C-alpha positions as CSV (number, residue, x, y, z in Angstrom):
1,M,88.4,106.1,118.6
2,G,87.2,102.6,117.7
3,R,89.0,99.3,118.3
4,L,92.2,98.6,116.5
5,S,91.5,95.0,116.0
6,G,89.7,92.0,117.6
7,R,92.9,90.9,119.3
8,N,94.0,91.8,122.8
9,Q,94.7,95.6,122.8
10,R,97.4,95.2,125.3
11,A,99.5,93.1,123.0
12,P,102.9,94.8,122.5
13,D,102.5,95.3,118.8
14,G,99.1,96.8,119.2
15,V,100.4,99.2,121.9
16,A,103.3,100.3,119.6
17,K,100.9,100.9,116.7
18,K,98.6,103.0,118.9
19,A,101.5,105.0,120.3
20,L,102.7,105.8,116.8
21,L,99.2,107.0,115.8
22,V,98.9,109.2,118.9
23,M,102.3,110.7,118.4
24,L,101.5,111.6,114.8
25,Q,98.2,113.1,115.8
26,A,100.1,115.2,118.4
27,Y,102.6,116.4,115.9
28,R,99.7,117.3,113.6
29,A,97.9,119.3,116.3
30,Q,101.0,121.0,117.7
31,Y,103.2,121.7,114.6
32,G,100.8,121.2,111.7
33,F,102.9,118.3,110.5
34,N,100.7,116.3,108.0
35,G,102.4,113.0,108.0
36,I,101.4,109.4,107.5
37,Y,102.7,106.1,108.9
38,L,102.7,102.8,107.3
39,L,101.9,99.6,109.1
40,P,103.0,96.4,107.4
41,V,100.3,94.3,109.0
42,N,99.2,90.9,108.0
43,L,102.2,90.2,105.8
44,Y,102.6,86.7,107.2
45,G,100.2,84.1,108.3
46,P,99.1,80.5,108.4
47,G,99.7,78.8,105.0
48,D,101.9,81.6,103.7
49,N,104.0,81.1,100.7
50,F,107.8,81.7,101.1
51,D,108.8,80.4,97.6
52,L,111.4,82.7,96.0
53,Q,109.6,82.8,92.7
54,S,106.0,83.1,93.7
55,S,105.8,84.7,97.2
56,H,104.0,88.0,97.8
57,V,106.6,89.3,100.2
58,I,110.3,89.6,99.7
59,P,111.8,86.7,101.7
60,A,114.4,87.4,104.4
């Protein structure tokens, strides 16, 4: 499989994403479970907008 991203692949969030992917692939192979998983990546970043009226993400 290719690289997940240009970041350090040992970063905790990258390891968790990879583990979830591998687990789902194992369920598919062993039980025929055809599932998906959602990764809410890149929701926040530099210069993001947290205004209640115009933000692209529901504020906490």
